[in-house]
C-alpha positions in Angstrom: 83.7 1.5 -122.7 83.0 0.3 -119.0 84.0 -3.2 -119.5 87.2 -2.6 -121.3 89.7 -5.6 -120.7 92.3 -3.0 -119.6 90.1 -2.5 -116.4 90.3 -6.2 -115.5 93.1 -7.0 -112.7 95.6 -9.6 -113.7 95.2 -12.3 -111.1 99.0 -13.0 -111.1 99.8 -9.5 -110.2 97.0 -9.4 -107.7 98.5 -12.2 -105.9 101.8 -10.7 -105.8 100.6 -7.5 -104.5 98.2 -8.7 -102.0 99.8 -12.2 -100.6 97.3 -14.6 -99.0 98.0 -16.4 -95.7 96.5 -19.2 -93.5 95.6 -18.7 -90.0 96.1 -22.1 -88.1 95.0 -23.0 -84.4 97.2 -25.7 -82.7 96.0 -28.3 -80.1 97.1 -27.7 -76.4 96.3 -29.0 -73.1 94.8 -26.0 -71.5 92.2 -24.4 -73.7 88.8 -25.9 -73.3 86.6 -26.8 -76.3 84.2 -24.0 -75.3 86.9 -21.3 -75.2 88.3 -22.2 -78.6 85.0 -22.4 -80.2 83.9 -19.1 -78.7 87.1 -17.4 -79.8 86.6 -18.7 -83.3 82.9 -17.6 -83.4 83.8 -14.0 -82.3 87.0 -13.3 -84.0 86.7 -15.0 -87.4 84.1 -13.2 -89.7 81.4 -15.5 -91.1 82.1 -18.3 -88.6 78.9 -20.3 -87.7 78.6 -22.2 -84.3 78.6 -25.5 -86.2 81.9 -24.6 -88.1 83.5 -23.3 -84.9 82.6 -26.6 -83.2 83.8 -28.7 -86.2 87.1 -26.8 -86.2 87.6 -27.1 -82.6 87.0 -30.9 -82.7 89.4 -31.0 -85.7 92.0 -29.2 -83.6 91.7 -31.7 -80.8 91.6 -34.9 -83.1 94.4 -34.0 -85.6 96.6 -31.4 -83.7 95.7 -28.2 -85.9 93.0 -26.7 -88.2 93.1 -24.0 -90.7 90.5 -21.5 -89.4 90.7 -18.7 -92.0 92.6 -18.0 -95.4 92.8 -14.8 -97.1 94.6 -11.5 -97.3 97.8 -11.3 -95.2 96.9 -8.1 -93.2 93.6 -9.7 -92.2 95.3 -12.9 -91.4 97.7 -11.0 -89.2 95.0 -9.4 -87.2 92.9 -12.6 -86.6 96.1 -14.4 -85.6 97.0 -11.6 -83.1 93.5 -11.6 -81.7 93.3 -15.4 -81.2 96.8 -15.2 -79.5 95.6 -12.5 -77.2 92.7 -14.9 -76.2 95.3 -17.5 -75.3 94.9 -20.0 -78.2 97.9 -21.7 -79.4 98.8 -20.7 -82.9 101.1 -21.9 -85.7 103.1 -19.1 -87.4 101.1 -17.5 -90.1 101.6 -19.5 -93.2 101.8 -17.3 -96.6 100.4 -19.1 -99.6 
């Protein structure tokens, strides 16, 4: 039987095995809106221009914005890439 219950992954076990994390950009006084938005657009998968600008404005107004959430390994990659572009980042938050 292809759809037997034994082939379904237990969500609790999956989360334990594959921890999730949040990638958060912090406000600073040296990165321009354009630079932050461009970085988000080119580094974060599925990012639209509108969402990149909305998140950039959120960073400016509130001091931070969660720009991505998901698998820890991917979060580490995006975090590293954003840091290498000069963005000010919060430490990765595991969820």
